[in-house]
N, CA, C and O of each residue as an XYZ file, in Angstrom:
684
protein
N     -52.894     68.404    -25.023
C     -53.509     69.921    -25.161
C     -54.386     70.607    -24.417
O     -55.491     70.091    -24.249
N     -54.091     71.958    -23.785
C     -54.804     72.476    -22.714
C     -55.246     73.907    -23.343
O     -54.459     74.371    -24.168
N     -55.978     74.380    -23.160
C     -56.626     75.712    -23.392
C     -56.913     76.734    -21.862
O     -57.644     76.424    -20.921
N     -56.254     77.733    -21.979
C     -56.586     78.842    -20.518
C     -57.674     79.545    -21.267
O     -57.554     79.995    -22.407
N     -58.858     79.604    -20.443
C     -60.067     80.663    -21.380
C     -59.934     81.773    -21.214
O     -60.568     82.388    -22.071
N     -59.333     82.529    -20.419
C     -59.332     84.002    -20.325
C     -58.047     84.338    -21.174
O     -58.118     85.496    -21.585
N     -56.779     83.627    -21.606
C     -55.718     84.318    -22.576
C     -56.015     83.690    -23.707
O     -55.400     84.085    -24.698
N     -56.914     82.677    -23.875
C     -57.027     82.162    -25.058
C     -55.756     81.470    -25.319
O     -55.941     80.963    -26.425
N     -54.578     81.161    -24.933
C     -53.431     80.578    -25.569
C     -53.540     78.694    -25.209
O     -53.794     78.284    -24.076
N     -53.350     77.974    -26.129
C     -53.177     76.796    -26.453
C     -51.856     76.244    -26.238
O     -50.924     76.819    -26.800
N     -51.580     75.080    -25.418
C     -50.264     74.422    -25.289
C     -50.118     73.166    -25.887
O     -51.007     72.345    -25.662
N     -49.522     72.963    -26.341
C     -48.736     71.331    -26.498
C     -48.117     71.293    -25.511
O     -47.353     72.244    -25.345
N     -48.158     70.122    -24.339
C     -47.524     69.523    -23.047
C     -47.113     68.601    -23.128
O     -47.397     67.996    -24.161
N     -46.443     68.090    -22.391
C     -45.662     66.622    -22.303
C     -45.672     66.487    -20.810
O     -45.673     67.371    -19.954
N     -45.681     65.201    -20.692
C     -45.817     64.569    -19.208
C     -44.387     64.410    -18.451
O     -43.632     63.531    -18.866
N     -43.966     65.258    -17.309
C     -42.456     65.955    -16.915
C     -42.144     63.998    -16.784
O     -41.210     63.359    -17.267
N     -43.293     63.512    -15.977
C     -42.574     61.723    -15.474
C     -42.258     61.246    -17.142
O     -41.496     60.307    -17.376
N     -42.726     61.773    -17.895
C     -42.221     60.662    -19.209
C     -40.661     61.016    -19.329
O     -39.770     60.215    -19.611
N     -40.542     62.156    -19.102
C     -39.042     62.796    -19.075
C     -38.133     62.459    -18.172
O     -36.922     62.379    -18.380
N     -38.852     62.199    -16.878
C     -38.080     61.477    -15.948
C     -37.669     60.106    -16.279
O     -36.519     59.913    -16.673
N     -38.645     58.966    -16.135
C     -38.701     57.964    -16.336
C     -37.380     57.645    -17.762
O     -36.341     56.997    -17.638
N     -37.851     58.292    -18.925
C     -36.865     58.221    -19.766
C     -34.834     58.665    -19.331
O     -33.777     58.035    -19.378
N     -35.196     59.860    -19.005
C     -33.672     60.158    -18.277
C     -32.940     59.250    -17.501
O     -31.722     59.072    -17.510
N     -34.059     58.524    -16.623
C     -33.714     57.702    -15.680
C     -32.870     56.368    -16.362
O     -31.716     56.011    -16.125
N     -33.852     55.783    -17.271
C     -33.082     55.024    -17.914
C     -31.645     55.043    -18.866
O     -30.831     54.190    -19.221
N     -31.830     56.609    -19.079
C     -30.371     56.771    -20.143
C     -29.307     56.736    -18.553
O     -28.208     56.187    -18.480
N     -29.819     57.271    -17.731
C     -28.832     57.524    -16.252
C     -28.000     56.184    -16.074
O     -26.789     55.963    -16.102
N     -29.120     55.366    -15.879
C     -28.803     53.660    -15.464
C     -27.762     53.100    -16.889
O     -26.911     52.248    -16.630
N     -27.863     53.538    -18.136
C     -27.261     52.361    -18.892
C     -25.618     53.357    -19.072
O     -24.506     52.871    -19.277
N     -26.004     54.965    -18.898
C     -24.374     55.404    -18.585
C     -23.782     55.132    -17.618
O     -22.576     55.361    -17.701
N     -24.336     54.477    -16.142
C     -24.044     54.067    -15.386
C     -23.284     52.716    -15.527
O     -22.255     52.365    -14.950
N     -23.918     52.155    -16.287
C     -23.506     50.462    -17.117
C     -22.274     50.979    -17.760
O     -21.276     50.348    -17.414
N     -22.074     51.858    -18.523
C     -21.080     51.939    -19.375
C     -19.823     52.841    -18.514
O     -18.890     53.069    -19.283
N     -19.702     53.131    -17.782
C     -18.737     53.550    -16.659
C     -18.252     52.647    -15.762
O     -17.212     52.818    -15.125
N     -19.111     51.487    -15.667
C     -19.003     50.567    -14.881
C     -18.059     49.669    -15.684
O     -17.046     49.175    -15.188
N     -18.564     49.426    -17.341
C     -17.600     48.661    -17.939
C     -16.068     49.354    -18.091
O     -15.027     48.698    -18.042
N     -16.133     50.582    -18.255
C     -14.592     51.395    -18.128
C     -14.103     50.931    -16.569
O     -12.969     50.454    -16.602
N     -14.571     50.957    -15.511
C     -14.066     50.522    -14.660
C     -13.710     49.155    -14.128
O     -13.118     48.900    -13.080
N     -14.288     48.123    -15.253
C     -13.853     47.256    -14.915
C     -12.356     46.996    -15.728
O     -11.520     46.236    -15.240
N     -12.105     47.761    -17.105
C     -10.927     48.045    -17.739
C      -9.729     48.497    -17.066
O      -8.567     48.119    -17.212
N     -10.311     49.536    -16.164
C      -9.298     50.098    -15.621
C      -8.785     49.362    -14.395
O      -7.609     49.601    -14.118
N      -9.463     48.474    -13.568
C      -9.219     47.757    -12.704
C      -8.579     46.766    -13.012
O      -7.868     46.284    -12.130
N      -8.600     46.174    -14.232
C      -7.679     45.121    -14.366
C      -8.633     43.753    -14.374
O      -8.104     42.653    -14.539
N      -9.821     43.865    -14.218
C     -10.939     42.752    -13.786
C     -11.072     42.016    -15.281
O     -11.395     40.842    -15.095
N     -10.925     42.331    -16.752
C     -11.214     41.899    -17.738
C      -9.902     41.274    -18.785
O      -8.744     41.535    -18.457
N     -10.096     40.683    -19.686
C      -8.954     39.701    -20.396
C      -8.769     40.781    -21.382
O      -9.363     41.853    -21.270
N      -7.955     40.516    -22.349
C      -7.796     41.566    -23.363
C      -9.004     41.607    -24.589
O      -9.303     42.644    -25.181
N      -9.529     40.496    -24.804
C     -10.681     40.765    -25.693
C     -11.592     41.627    -25.063
O     -12.081     42.646    -25.551
N     -11.907     40.871    -23.283
C     -12.932     41.840    -22.854
C     -12.424     43.112    -22.791
O     -13.370     43.852    -23.059
N     -11.445     43.764    -22.584
C     -10.972     45.095    -22.599
C     -11.613     45.877    -23.845
O     -12.275     46.915    -23.839
N     -11.121     44.868    -25.172
C     -11.666     45.839    -26.234
C     -13.378     45.695    -26.432
O     -14.091     46.587    -26.891
N     -13.742     44.650    -26.072
C     -15.435     44.905    -26.309
C     -15.872     45.719    -25.390
O     -16.674     46.542    -25.831
N     -15.578     45.819    -23.952
C     -15.943     46.711    -22.767
C     -15.515     48.093    -23.320
O     -16.188     48.930    -22.717
N     -14.991     48.476    -23.882
C     -14.043     49.537    -24.201
C     -15.338     50.269    -25.171
O     -16.120     51.202    -24.984
N     -15.095     49.342    -26.236
C     -16.167     49.624    -27.462
C     -17.779     49.742    -26.867
O     -18.543     50.520    -27.439
N     -18.023     49.333    -26.271
C     -19.134     49.024    -25.597
C     -19.455     50.575    -25.002
O     -20.381     51.302    -25.360
N     -18.662     50.801    -24.226
C     -18.875     51.893    -23.391
C     -18.463     52.866    -24.090
O     -19.178     53.810    -23.754
N     -17.825     53.170    -24.771
C     -17.770     54.498    -25.909
C     -19.146     54.634    -26.583
O     -19.580     55.776    -26.730
N     -19.749     53.771    -26.934
C     -20.501     53.708    -28.153
C     -21.682     53.799    -27.266
O     -22.565     54.465    -27.806
N     -22.017     53.346    -26.054
C     -22.956     53.428    -25.069
C     -23.248     55.277    -24.736
O     -24.236     55.965    -24.996
N     -22.139     55.583    -24.176
C     -21.917     57.120    -23.717
C     -22.557     57.931    -25.164
O     -23.551     58.658    -25.143
N     -21.960     57.701    -26.056
C     -21.991     58.362    -27.200
C     -22.841     58.651    -27.918
O     -22.916     59.676    -28.595
N     -24.068     57.211    -27.813
C     -25.772     57.277    -28.439
C     -26.165     57.933    -27.026
O     -26.660     59.046    -27.202
N     -26.095     57.606    -25.840
C     -27.361     57.822    -24.741
C     -26.741     58.933    -23.968
O     -27.526     59.491    -23.200
N     -25.401     59.434    -23.986
C     -25.490     60.621    -23.303
C     -26.098     61.904    -23.256
O     -26.512     62.469    -22.244
N     -26.130     62.471    -24.836
C     -26.775     63.445    -25.414
C     -28.750     63.345    -24.937
O     -29.568     64.254    -24.795
N     -28.894     61.877    -24.815
C     -30.347     62.036    -24.586
C     -30.658     62.308    -23.309
O     -31.553     63.062    -22.927
N     -29.626     61.451    -22.404
C     -30.259     61.724    -20.605
C     -29.949     63.477    -20.597
O     -30.709     64.103    -19.857
N     -29.169     64.091    -21.163
C     -29.028     65.438    -21.153
C     -30.169     66.155    -21.370
O     -30.673     66.904    -20.533
N     -30.786     65.858    -22.962
C     -32.258     66.149    -22.933
C     -33.165     66.209    -22.229
O     -33.768     67.249    -21.961
N     -33.522     64.657    -21.636
C     -34.630     64.131    -20.817
C     -34.360     65.565    -19.502
O     -35.067     66.540    -19.244
N     -33.054     65.108    -18.927
C     -32.929     65.891    -17.563
C     -33.224     67.554    -17.805
O     -33.717     68.258    -16.924
N     -32.874     68.009    -19.022
C     -32.953     69.506    -19.399
C     -34.899     69.667    -19.510
O     -35.579     70.654    -19.229
N     -35.280     68.522    -19.937
C     -36.989     68.948    -20.336
C     -37.452     68.691    -18.751
O     -38.185     69.513    -18.201
N     -36.924     67.355    -17.967
C     -37.858     67.462    -16.559
C     -37.599     68.420    -15.948
O     -38.546     68.752    -15.235
N     -36.355     69.351    -15.833
C     -36.419     70.612    -14.920
C     -36.962     71.706    -15.426
O     -37.078     72.653    -14.648
N     -37.434     71.878    -16.837
C     -37.985     72.773    -17.351
C     -39.521     73.096    -16.797
O     -40.344     72.183    -16.734
N     -39.817     74.310    -16.444
C     -40.695     74.915    -16.208
C     -41.130     76.151    -16.796
O     -40.401     77.142    -16.843
N     -42.711     76.103    -17.403
C     -43.460     74.947    -17.569
C     -43.341     73.916    -18.376
O     -42.745     74.249    -19.399
N     -43.691     72.654    -18.360
C     -43.231     71.239    -19.758
C     -44.120     71.780    -21.197
O     -45.097     71.314    -21.783
N     -43.716     72.345    -21.304
C     -44.763     72.992    -22.600
C     -43.722     73.104    -23.984
O     -42.820     73.941    -24.023
N     -43.933     72.337    -24.874
C     -43.551     72.420    -26.325
C     -43.194     73.525    -27.430
O     -42.323     73.917    -28.207
N     -44.879     73.814    -26.800
C     -45.466     74.874    -28.088
C     -46.497     75.497    -27.208
O     -46.979     74.937    -26.224
N     -46.817     76.751    -27.647
C     -48.089     77.352    -27.216
C     -48.125     78.301    -28.359
O     -47.185     78.689    -29.053
N     -49.719     78.680    -28.439
C     -50.374     79.728    -29.565
C     -51.630     80.232    -28.936
O     -52.462     79.710    -28.195
N     -51.500     81.410    -29.468
C     -52.954     82.017    -29.796
C     -53.713     82.497    -30.848
O     -53.601     82.018    -31.977
N     -54.562     83.500    -30.554
C     -55.167     83.661    -31.737
C     -54.310     84.465    -33.375
O     -54.580     84.434    -34.576
N     -53.308     85.056    -32.600
C     -52.129     85.704    -33.467
C     -50.888     85.127    -33.546
O     -50.165     85.717    -34.348
N     -50.475     84.360    -33.103
C     -49.316     83.342    -33.272
C     -48.970     82.287    -32.567
O     -49.554     81.990    -31.525
N     -47.819     81.492    -33.140
C     -47.468     80.336    -32.502
C     -46.506     80.983    -31.856
O     -45.843     81.849    -32.426
N     -46.267     80.571    -30.322
C     -45.051     80.942    -29.623
C     -43.693     79.578    -29.259
O     -43.809     78.864    -28.264
N     -42.978     79.488    -29.844
C     -41.959     78.605    -29.686
C     -40.737     79.499    -29.094
O     -39.918     80.204    -29.684
N     -40.919     79.206    -27.665
C     -39.674     79.943    -26.615
C     -39.724     81.269    -26.563
O     -40.646     81.810    -25.953
N     -38.830     81.941    -27.137
C     -39.109     83.615    -27.147
C     -39.582     83.794    -28.364
O     -39.869     84.939    -28.710
N     -39.760     82.691    -29.268
C     -40.211     83.542    -31.220
C     -41.513     83.506    -31.039
O     -42.145     82.707    -30.347
N     -41.829     84.216    -31.550
C     -43.357     84.510    -31.996
C     -43.441     84.510    -33.130
O     -42.539     85.109    -33.715
N     -44.500     83.877    -33.958
C     -44.386     83.322    -35.600
C     -45.828     84.004    -35.746
O     -46.728     83.497    -35.077
N     -46.105     84.996    -36.476
C     -47.315     84.703    -36.706
C     -47.805     83.940    -37.650
O     -47.078     83.506    -38.544
N     -49.231     83.644    -37.580
C     -49.900     82.657    -38.292
C     -49.808     83.160    -40.017
O     -49.495     82.466    -40.984
N     -50.054     84.065    -39.990
C     -50.122     84.804    -41.748
C     -48.458     84.576    -42.105
O     -48.236     84.648    -43.314
N     -47.634     84.395    -41.522
C     -46.100     83.777    -41.988
C     -45.968     82.490    -42.464
O     -45.032     82.180    -43.201
N     -47.110     81.447    -41.991
C     -46.685     80.405    -41.857
C     -47.238     80.043    -42.932
O     -48.355     80.489    -43.190
N     -46.505     79.027    -43.939
C     -47.285     78.559    -45.173
C     -47.639     77.300    -44.867
O     -48.744     77.069    -45.357
N     -47.207     76.387    -44.282
C     -47.792     75.077    -43.938
C     -46.952     74.647    -42.650
O     -45.857     75.117    -42.342
N     -47.933     73.295    -41.690
C     -47.427     72.804    -40.450
C     -47.185     71.140    -40.716
O     -48.125     70.361    -40.878
N     -45.926     70.787    -40.730
C     -45.788     69.092    -40.972
C     -44.934     68.699    -39.574
O     -44.398     69.313    -38.651
N     -45.123     67.378    -39.962
C     -43.745     66.349    -39.169
C     -43.197     66.029    -39.741
O     -43.630     65.430    -40.726
N     -41.832     66.203    -39.529
C     -40.672     65.681    -39.784
C     -40.133     64.509    -39.887
O     -40.018     63.997    -38.773
N     -39.781     63.909    -40.663
C     -39.282     62.394    -40.556
C     -38.351     61.631    -39.847
O     -37.223     62.123    -39.807
N     -38.501     60.653    -39.325
C     -37.437     60.152    -38.737
C     -35.887     60.202    -39.658
O     -35.955     59.944    -40.860
N     -34.642     60.511    -39.097
C     -33.410     60.900    -39.677
C     -32.446     60.743    -38.510
O     -32.646     60.941    -37.311
N     -31.416     60.362    -39.112
C     -30.065     60.437    -38.019
C     -29.170     61.949    -38.815
O     -29.106     62.422    -39.949
N     -28.695     62.227    -37.688
C     -27.738     63.192    -37.951
C     -26.646     63.020    -38.460
O     -26.464     61.820    -38.669
N     -25.743     63.698    -38.793
C     -24.511     63.705    -39.635
C     -23.253     62.981    -38.614
O     -22.238     62.411    -39.014
N     -23.691     63.212    -37.166
C     -22.824     62.125    -36.062
C     -23.479     60.925    -35.455
O     -23.136     60.339    -34.429
N     -24.700     60.595    -36.431
C     -24.814     59.148    -36.468
C     -26.132     59.374    -34.901
O     -26.525     58.400    -34.259
N     -26.475     60.489    -34.670
C     -27.057     60.704    -33.276
C     -28.397     60.481    -33.632
O     -28.808     60.873    -34.724
N     -29.300     59.756    -32.643
C     -30.835     59.767    -32.799
C     -31.722     61.063    -32.777
O     -32.168     61.438    -31.693
N     -32.014     61.808    -33.994
C     -32.999     63.111    -33.694
C     -34.609     62.446    -33.209
O     -35.053     61.309    -33.369
N     -35.077     63.355    -32.727
C     -36.743     63.387    -32.473
C     -37.079     64.043    -33.575
O     -36.493     64.816    -34.334
N     -38.498     63.425    -33.487
C     -39.752     64.029    -34.214
C     -40.012     65.511    -34.458
O     -40.211     66.054    -33.371
N     -40.075     66.236    -35.316
C     -40.167     67.685    -34.767
C     -41.268     68.156    -35.654
O     -41.518     67.718    -36.777
N     -42.116     69.432    -34.793
C     -42.938     70.149    -36.203
C     -42.264     70.920    -36.750
O     -41.397     71.588    -36.186
N     -42.485     70.958    -37.712
C     -41.743     71.525    -38.857
C     -42.856     72.868    -39.118
O     -44.009     72.549    -39.407
N     -42.530     74.316    -39.022
C     -43.225     75.401    -39.633
C     -42.677     75.540    -40.816
O     -41.457     75.400    -40.732
N     -43.037     75.751    -41.868
C     -42.717     76.337    -43.259
C     -43.187     77.580    -43.374
O     -44.385     77.851    -43.289
N     -42.354     78.342    -43.558
C     -42.681     80.060    -43.458
C     -42.622     80.489    -44.808
O     -41.781     80.058    -45.597
N     -43.674     81.503    -45.161
C     -43.994     81.858    -46.366
C     -42.301     82.388    -47.374
O     -42.035     82.125    -48.547
N     -41.563     83.071    -46.485
C     -40.267     83.712    -46.938
C     -39.499     82.440    -47.376
O     -38.508     82.838    -47.989
N     -39.517     80.971    -47.333
C     -39.000     80.224    -47.980
C     -38.045     79.486    -46.628
O     -37.492     78.396    -46.768
N     -38.002     80.035    -45.755
C     -37.173     79.540    -44.229
C     -38.515     78.407    -43.372
O     -39.718     78.362    -43.631
N     -37.755     77.634    -42.361
C     -38.423     76.631    -41.799
C     -38.420     76.803    -40.198
O     -37.317     77.230    -39.857
N     -39.163     76.640    -39.251
C     -38.567     76.840    -38.213
C     -39.012     75.482    -37.634
O     -40.192     75.207    -37.854
N     -38.261     74.538    -36.904
C     -38.184     73.569    -35.974
C     -38.483     73.384    -34.765
O     -37.796     74.091    -34.028
N     -39.550     72.442    -33.988
C     -39.866     72.339    -32.606
C     -39.649     70.913    -32.518
O     -40.272     70.047    -33.134
N     -38.452     70.708    -31.470
C     -38.128     69.451    -31.261
C     -39.107     68.669    -30.391
O     -39.518     69.399    -29.489
N     -39.568     67.578    -30.348
C     -40.595     67.171    -29.446
C     -39.957     66.326    -28.664
O     -40.532     65.859    -27.681
N     -38.477     65.945    -29.017
C     -37.617     65.533    -28.167
C     -38.175     63.997    -27.270
O     -38.042     63.716    -26.079
N     -38.732     63.321    -28.238
C     -39.226     61.690    -27.605
C     -40.414     61.810    -26.824
O     -41.146     60.826    -26.713
N     -40.712     62.939    -26.244
C     -41.857     63.184    -25.115
C     -43.267     63.270    -25.145
O     -44.004     63.686    -24.250
N     -43.711     62.634    -26.777
C     -44.948     62.787    -26.918
C     -44.825     61.260    -27.715
O     -43.815     60.743    -28.192
N     -46.275     60.721    -27.677
C     -46.795     59.301    -28.010
C     -47.012     59.513    -29.215
O     -47.469     60.616    -29.514
N     -46.759     58.564    -30.226
C     -47.344     59.028    -31.743
C     -48.755     59.407    -31.551
O     -48.910     60.316    -32.366
N     -49.841     59.229    -30.951
C     -50.957     59.519    -31.043
C     -51.113     60.875    -30.778
O     -51.743     61.512    -31.623
N     -50.509     61.721    -29.392
C     -50.165     62.986    -29.202
C     -49.362     64.157    -30.104
O     -49.416     65.385    -30.176
N     -48.741     63.300    -30.623
C     -47.808     63.893    -32.165
C     -48.852     64.315    -32.689
O     -49.120     65.516    -32.655
N     -49.950     63.077    -33.498
C     -50.591     63.192    -34.462
C     -51.597     64.408    -34.052
O     -51.431     65.594    -34.339
N     -52.612     63.878    -33.361
C     -53.142     64.968    -32.664
C     -52.924     66.737    -32.567
O     -53.711     67.639    -32.851
N     -51.621     66.778    -32.083
C     -51.277     68.136    -31.989
C     -50.750     68.818    -33.384
O     -50.834     70.039    -33.523
N     -50.203     67.982    -34.414
C     -50.079     68.381    -35.807
C     -51.437     68.372    -36.309
O     -51.617     69.310    -37.084
N     -52.642     67.506    -36.108
C     -53.518     68.153    -36.809
C     -54.385     69.405    -36.026
O     -54.881     70.271    -36.746
N     -54.511     69.467    -34.960
C     -55.073     70.751    -34.286
C     -53.793     71.877    -34.848
O     -54.045     73.082    -34.888
N     -52.889     71.524    -35.123
C     -52.132     73.077    -35.499
C     -52.459     73.116    -36.843
O     -52.700     74.283    -37.153
N     -52.585     72.283    -37.870
C     -53.218     72.518    -39.198
C     -54.380     72.821    -39.271
O     -54.682     73.369    -40.331
N     -55.329     72.656    -38.413
C     -56.680     72.900    -38.456
C     -56.798     74.543    -37.875
O     -57.578     75.371    -38.345
N     -56.186     74.704    -37.157
C     -55.829     75.878    -36.356
C     -54.843     76.951    -37.361
O     -54.422     78.050    -36.998
N     -54.638     76.375    -38.558
C     -53.958     77.528    -39.342
C     -54.895     77.760    -40.610
O     -55.075     78.694    -41.391
N     -55.446     76.377    -40.439
C     -56.339     76.684    -41.939
C     -57.784     77.270    -41.488
O     -58.761     77.417    -42.223
N     -57.688     77.562    -40.143
C     -59.143     78.375    -39.704
C     -58.747     79.894    -39.664
O     -59.584     80.796    -39.652
N     -57.174     80.118    -39.643
C     -57.080     81.720    -39.206
C     -56.704     81.739    -40.453
O     -56.948     82.935    -40.613
N     -56.152     81.270    -41.890
C     -55.349     81.593    -43.124
C     -56.306     80.897    -43.890
O     -55.830     79.833    -44.283
N     -57.594     81.097    -44.296
C     -58.060     80.108    -45.341
C     -57.217     80.143    -46.599
O     -56.680     81.249    -46.650
N     -56.916     79.478    -47.515
C     -56.351     79.600    -48.587
C     -56.359     78.695    -50.008
O     -56.389     77.474    -49.853
N     -56.338     79.123    -51.124
C     -56.428     77.510    -51.861
C     -55.556     76.772    -51.908
O     -55.882     75.621    -52.200
N     -54.203     77.014    -51.679
C     -53.304     76.224    -51.589
C     -53.370     75.150    -50.457
O     -54.151     75.282    -49.515
N     -52.707     74.310    -50.552
C     -52.623     73.062    -49.724
C     -51.758     73.360    -48.317
O     -50.536     73.504    -48.360
N     -52.344     73.419    -47.352
C     -51.516     73.446    -45.984
C     -51.180     72.377    -45.123
O     -50.442     72.543    -44.152
N     -51.796     71.037    -45.495
C     -51.795     69.567    -44.928
C     -50.620     69.117    -45.764
O     -50.340     69.779    -46.764
N     -49.877     68.011    -45.435
C     -49.312     66.974    -46.115
C     -49.296     65.789    -45.158
O     -49.107     65.907    -43.948
N     -49.467     64.868    -45.667
C     -49.843     63.408    -45.398
C     -48.444     62.880    -44.316
O     -47.262     63.016    -44.631
N     -48.913     62.304    -43.088
C     -48.079     62.403    -42.005
C     -47.614     61.142    -42.268
O     -46.752     60.639    -41.548
């Protein structure tokens, strides 16, 4: 977390190096999957190995391919910021959500998408109108960094708009 003194904008940043090494590992795994497909194409595998290699390659690309693209996109993103906020609003990309529109802030639990792809933990902004806004962390923050970010956002929300109802939830 970083604060710029002149504009009072705070950021939740990730390390670009984290996106680089995770993206590189994913890319190496995809290359391995393509190598398995090449063994099948070149006839270097038996019939049983062909079945095994093809299933392993397709599942590997299915599960790891989206992660590789996500880490690559986060690596080239300028600046490496997941979320920003100032005294008036939270800045989520191009969307500005005023503090008085937010009811509570939580960290979403881990779950699988309907296509059985791993989804990253997300910061969830529960708005007063009953809607939610999700900010994906894309596996770029450590558990400690995520917890610190959530606690800081929840504390900022309590400071901006103290109410009797509960803003925080157990993580």
